[in-house]
N, C-alpha and C positions, 0 to 999 in steps of 0.2 A: 245408203246414207239416210239418216233421219233429219228432216227439215222441220223445224218448229215454225208455225205460221200464226199470225195474230190478227185480231180485229176481223174485218170483213173477209179476209183471206181464208179464215176458218170455215166460213159458209161455203166458199167456192171449193175448198179442198175437202170438206166434209169432216173436219176435226182439227185438233190442236197440233197434230204433226202428220207428216207424210213420209213414207219410205220411198226414196228415189234411187233408181239404179242408172246413173248417168253413163254416157258413152265416153266421158273424159273426166279429168280431174280438176277442172276449173269451175269457178262460180257460174260462168255463163253456161257451161255444160249441164249443170244441175238445174238452172232456171229453164233452159230449153226443154229438158226432159219433163219438168213440171208442167210446162205449157202443153206438151204433147198429152200429158195425163189429164190436165184441166185447162182446156182452151180459153175459158173465160178469164183466166189469170193474166193472159197476155195484155189485155187492155188496162188492167189494173197496175201493172208494174213497168211496162216498157213504153218508150216513146217510139215514133216512127223510125227514128235513127238507130234503134236497138240499143239505147242506153236506158238506164233506170230513170223513171219519172222523178221529178223533184219530190223530195221528202220520202221516197221509198228507200228503205235502209236494209242492207244485208250485213249481218254480223257473223264473223267466224271466230269462235272462242271468245266472244265478248268484244271483239274489235271490229269497228266499221271498215268495210273493204275500201272506202275512199282513202284510208290511210295505208293501204297496201297496194296491190296491183289492180284495183277496181274489179271489173268483170273477169279479168285474167288471173285473179288470185287463185292459187292452187289450194285445194282442200284434200283432206284424207278422210277415210271412212270413220275415223274416231273423232274428227272435229265436230264441234257444236255449231250448227248452221241455223241461223234465225232470220226470218224474212218478215219485215214490218211494212205495212202499207202507209200511205199518208194518213195522218190522223187529224181530224178537225174537232173543234169544240172549244169550250172555254171554261 
């Protein structure tokens, strides 16, 4: 699965997108595999409780996972997966 990453996550992941081969078919499986690949990503996206940090957003096919099954949302290889970090500024 191709995951598009944005802002400072591009620096961590070394580009605009990452190919991820998760061990499952849920959002959490993809994020866990990304953390295995890029350990610095963990502090950027997850709280200690293993939920997304405030203002971190995951979109599947243009829809925020908070409107689906959150981290348990099922994904397929053909889905568009986008990961946004918190963005500050004015």
